[in-house]
Structures are given as structure tokens and as C-alpha cells.
N, C-alpha and C positions, 0 to 999 in steps of 0.2 A: 298769687293767683296762678302763675305758671306751674308751680309745683303741684297744684291740685288738678289743673286742666291736663297736664302731661303725665300724671302719675301712672305707674304700672307696678305690678307685683314682681319683686325680685327674689329669685330662689337660688341664685349663684352669687357668692360673695368672695371678694378678695380677702386674704387673711390679715390685712392691715388691722391693727387694733382700733377699737372705738374707745377713746380715752375716757376714763371714769369721770373726769371733770366735765367733758362734753355731755356724756350721758346724764349725769346728775343735773346739769343745767337744763337739758331738754325735758327731763322728768319734772323738775321744779316748775318750769314754765307751763308744762301740760297740766299741772295741778291747779292752775288758775281757771280751769273749766267750771261751769256751773255745777252746783252740788246741793243736794237736799238739805235744807236747814243749815247750810255751811258746816255740815258734819264731816265731810270728806270720807265717805264710806268705802274706801278702797285701800289696798296695799299692792305693792309691786315686788315680785321676787326676781332678782337679777341672777342669771345663770351664765357664768363664763367657763367654769371648770368642765373639761372634756368628759370626765367620768359622770358628772351630773347630767350633762346633755345626753349621754348614752342611756342613762336611766330614764330620762324623760321621753326619749324617742319612741318607745313602743306605744305610749299613750297617744302619740300623733301618727300612728300607723307607719312609723319609721321613715317618714319623709326626710330626705337627705339634708334639707336646709336646717333641720333641728341640730344636727351634729356639726354641720359645716359653717354655720353662721358664727361670727365672733361672739355675739351676745344673743341670749334668748330671754325674753321678758314675759313673765306670767303675771297678768293683771287680775287681781282678786277682789270680789265683793267682800268687804270686811266690816262686820258689826262687832267683832271681838274687842277691838281696841276701844271703841266708844262705850260698849257695855261695861268694860272694866273701869273706865273713867267714871261712869255713873255710880257704880258700887263704891268706889273709893271716895265719892263725894256724897255719900249717904242717901242714895236713891236707888230703887230697883228698876232696871231697864226692862222694857217689854218688846224686844226686837227678835224674838224667836218665832217668826211667823212669815208667811208668804209675802205680804205687802212690804215688809222690811227688806226681804231679799230683793224684791223688784226695785226698791229704792236704791239699794246698794249696787245692784247690777247696772242700773241706769247711770249712777254716778261713775261707775267704773268705765263704762263704754264711752262716756263723754271724755274722760281722760285719755282713753286709748286713741280716739280720733284726733285729739289735740296732739298727742305724742307723734302719731304717724305723720301728720302734716308738718310738724316742726322738724322731725328727723329728715324727711325728704327735702325740706327747704335748706337743710345743712349738708346736702349731698349724700345722705345715707339712703340705703334701700331697705325696704321692709316687706315682710310677708305676714299677712294675718292668717292665723291657723284656726279654722272653725272647729277643728277636732277637739278643742279644749272642753267643750260641753258634751262631747261624745263619750269621753273617758275621764270624767272628773275624779273618780275614785283613785285611779292610778296616780294622777298628778298630786292629789291630796297626800297620798302616802309618800311619794318621793320628796315633796317639799315640806312635809311635816306641818300641814295646815291644821290649826285647831278648830274647835267648834265656832260657828258663825263666820267662818272664812270659806269662800267658795271660788274656785278658779273660773274666770269668765272668758278671758281671751289670752292667747299667746302670740307674741310678735317676735319674729326673728329679725335681727338688725345687723347691718354691716355695710361696707362700701361695695357698690354693685360691681359684679364681674360679668355682666350681661346687660343688654338693652332689648328686652323682648318687645314684641308688638303690643300695643294697647288692646285690651279686650273691648268688645263692642258695648254700647250702652243703648237702652231703649230711648226713643224720642221723648222729649220732655212733655209733649202734648198727651202722651199716653200715661203720664204719671201725675201731672198737676191737675187738680180739680179746683174750680172757682166757686167759692161760697159753700157749696155742698158737694157731697160725693155723687158723681154721675156714673152710674153703673155702666158696664161695657156691653155693647151689642156685638154680635159675631163679626160684623164688618170692622168694628173698632179693634178687636183682637187681631184680626187679619192684618190690619194696617200697622199696628204697634209691633208685631213680631215679624213683619215681612223682611226687614233688613237682616235680622238675626238669622232667620231661616235660609236666607240667600247666600250667606257666607260659605266659602268653599270648605273651610275647616269644620263647620257645623254639618254640612252635607256629608263630609267624610265620616264624622262621628256616627251619623245615621247609618251610613253604608256598612262600616266595619262592625257595628253592633247588630246588624241584621234587623234594623227597625224600619218602620214606614215613615215616622215623623220624629223631629227633634224632641218634642215633648215626651215621646216614649223612651228616649234615652234617659231623660231625667227621672221619670216615674218607675221605669223597669230596671235601670242599670245603676244610676248614680245615687238617687235618693229614694230608695224603695220604702213602701209603706211598712213592711215587716221590720226593716231596720229602724225606721223612725219610731215605731211603737216600742221596740225593745230598748232603744236608747232613751226614750222618754221615761220608761219604767225605771231604768237604771238611774236617770237623773233625779227622779222623785225620791228614790231610795237614798241617794247621796244627800239630797237636800235635807231629808229627815235626819240622817246620820250626823250632818253638820249643824243640826239644831235649828233649822229654819222652818220646820213643819211641826212644831210641838203643839 
């Protein structure tokens, strides 16, 4: 419980090795996650080689933890393995479609969360890189991913060399709905985001970006509509190329 309640993102790592035995055990335990039809629709690519990290870095906007972390894990939605098994067992698979991708992606993210929790419980630090779905085509090329394999999440792993402050979280009353979804009134939104907007670091973000509100920092600077649309288009093209939109 403490490792979840006290968790924080780690971007600076000691260069101490993460032993293969420990990593394998953490991954094997994480594979106990719930899975669609007990099919285990995921694969994990382990990157330790410094040159391979350098090749992966541009896909993650050259964030320094990609090259500095002892281990980089790329978790992939994988219907390739299961489809090949089907064909070898005299049946034709039908998993080259969007619903199959979503099933495999869900499987993958369940494993990712298990791994992150287990790693932190063993004293490791992790950073979840959302950039994986921004530039999947580059990752596919570097990792030589075949059809029906799609990168979903990248996790950098190592022993922490920092202890950053925990980021804020919204109050649970703003997130939990009882029985049915209760839509938000303006007063609810004000109350839910009041603490986030009051933080000095967030006020600083607003000021240095020349904006009036914190929401404008998100919509105009960090996650812009034009960027979201172009990355969505690229993601759809990559899904088609990887055989999930036939």
C-alpha cells in the first residue's frame, strides 16, 4: 500500500545494474494480471544496450531518462504470437481489427501497471513515457516489430537518484460517481480543480507561458488540438500498417 500511496515519477537514476533475475521475476509476476480470454496479448522488449537506447530516444523527444536509465521496457500489444499459434493449430485467426487491438492494448496496460507497482515495491524507480503512442512508427522500426504488434507504453527503470515531490491529485469526490454518472456543474468543477490551481508551481506555469488560466496551458501549450489531430492521424496509419485495421 505504501509504495502506491507514496509513489512518484523518477527521471534520474543511479547507474547500479538492475539484475536480469530481478527484472525477469518482476515481469513474470506482472504477467499474472487479468487478460482477455487468458490469451496474454502482450510482449515486452527489454533494452539495456546504450546504442539501442540512443536509437529509441528520438521517438521519446530525447527525454534524458531514456538514455540514462539502466533499463528501458517497451510494452507491446501483441496478436502476432497468438495468430501464429492459431495457424499452426489448423485454424484461421480473425484479429486484424480494431476490437482486437483494444483487447490487446488493455491486456498490455494491465501488465504495465502491475509491473510499475511491483518494481517500486522492490525499491526501483520508474517513469511512464506517454510518448510511445505519439511516435509508434519510429519505435516499430527500431525494435523490428512485426504485423499485429503495436507499442503501447515505455517504462524507464532503475534505482532512484532523486526523490522529487509528489504531484498533486484531484480529490476523490471529484472522480468517484455512485451508481450512475453525475455530470458536473460549474461549482463542482471549481471545487475539484481549486487545489490544483492554487499550487505555486501551477501558478508559475501560467505566468511564464503568458496565459490567464492553467487550463490554457494545457490546451494552448502542452496538448494542443493540432498536435492531437496530427498524432491521431499518424496513429491510425500505423495501426493500419501493423495490420489492426484491415
